[in-house]
C-alpha positions in Angstrom: 12.5 -7.0 3.2 9.0 -8.0 2.0 6.5 -9.2 4.5 2.9 -10.3 4.1 1.1 -10.9 7.4 -2.3 -12.5 7.4 -4.7 -12.2 10.2 -8.3 -12.9 11.0 -8.4 -16.7 10.9 -10.5 -18.6 13.3 -13.5 -20.8 13.8 -16.7 -19.8 12.0 -20.1 -21.4 12.0 -21.6 -22.6 8.6 -23.4 -19.7 7.0 -21.4 -17.2 8.9 -19.1 -14.4 7.7 -15.5 -13.6 8.3 -12.8 -11.3 7.1 -9.2 -12.0 6.5 -6.5 -9.3 6.3 -3.1 -9.3 4.7 -0.9 -6.4 5.8 2.1 -5.8 3.4 5.4 -4.2 4.1 8.3 -3.7 1.6 5.9 -3.6 -1.3 3.0 -1.5 -2.4 -0.1 -3.7 -2.8 -1.5 -1.2 -5.4 1.2 -2.1 -7.9 1.2 -5.8 -7.3 -1.3 -8.5 -8.3 -2.5 -9.6 -4.9 -4.2 -12.9 -4.3 -5.7 -15.2 -1.7 -5.0 -18.9 -2.0 -6.1 -21.7 0.3 -5.0 -25.2 1.0 -7.2 -27.8 2.7 -5.8 -30.9 4.3 -4.8 -33.5 1.6 -5.5 -31.1 -1.2 -3.4 -28.8 -3.4 -3.2 -25.1 -2.8 -5.8 -23.3 -5.0 -6.3 -19.8 -6.0 -9.3 -18.2 -4.4 -9.4 -14.6 -5.5 -7.1 -12.0 -7.1 -7.1 -8.2 -7.4 -4.7 -6.7 -10.0 -3.0 -3.3 -10.1 -5.9 -1.9 -12.1 -8.3 -3.2 -9.5 -9.7 -6.0 -11.6 -10.9 -8.9 -9.5 -11.3 -12.6 -10.3 -12.6 -15.5 -8.2 -12.6 -19.3 -8.3 -16.1 -20.5 -9.2 -16.7 -22.1 -5.8 -16.6 -18.7 -4.0 -18.2 -16.4 -6.6 -21.0 -14.4 -5.1 -19.8 -15.3 -1.5 -16.3 -13.9 -1.2 -15.0 -10.4 -2.0 -11.4 -9.4 -2.3 -10.5 -5.7 -1.8 -7.5 -3.5 -1.3 -6.9 -0.5 0.9 -4.0 1.4 -0.6 -3.7 3.8 2.3 -3.3 0.9 4.8 -1.3 -1.2 2.2 -3.6 -4.1 3.1 -5.7 -6.6 1.2 -8.8 -8.2 2.5 -10.9 -11.2 1.8 -14.5 -10.9 3.0 -16.1 -14.3 3.2 -19.8 -14.8 3.5 -22.1 -17.8 3.5 -19.2 -19.9 4.7 -19.4 -23.7 4.1 -17.4 -26.5 5.8 -15.6 -27.0 2.5 -14.1 -23.5 2.8 -12.1 -24.9 5.7 -8.4 -24.4 4.8 -5.3 -22.5 5.5 -5.6 -19.2 3.6 -2.5 -17.6 2.2 -1.9 -14.1 0.9 0.3 -13.7 -2.2 1.8 -10.9 -4.1 3.1 -11.1 -7.7 4.8 -8.8 -10.0 7.4 -8.9 -12.8 9.6 -6.8 -15.0 11.9 -7.7 -17.9 14.4 -9.4 -15.6 12.7 -10.6 -12.5 9.5 -12.3 -11.3 8.5 -11.3 -7.8 6.4 -13.8 -5.9 5.8 -13.4 -2.2 3.8 -15.4 0.3 2.4 -14.9 3.8 2.6 -17.5 6.5 -1.1 -18.5 6.3 -4.0 -18.3 8.6 -6.4 -21.1 9.4 -10.1 -20.8 8.8 -12.3 -23.6 10.1 -16.0 -23.7 9.2 -17.8 -26.0 11.6 -20.7 -26.1 14.0 
């Protein structure tokens, strides 16, 4: 059974930093394309950052230079380091794992963790 468990959400002041964790079980994060998505109230879920199996990273423009996605293969965990946080970063953040072969697409989600940026 695949599980992605996010942790680290909370209340952060504008300009502050915070780190989210996504602990995976049932899959190896090093062979999956791992991503962080977020969904703010009344908005669609958006892709924030990804790290692929070859360790390539990609970010949505709004977080470039502020957020960093990383992967610890030994802990089978993916992180999202968030700096210079803004109120518009407030959202539920979800961890995602994607992979595919000739026959099957694998797409797993965590339960989400709330990040609120407010003074």
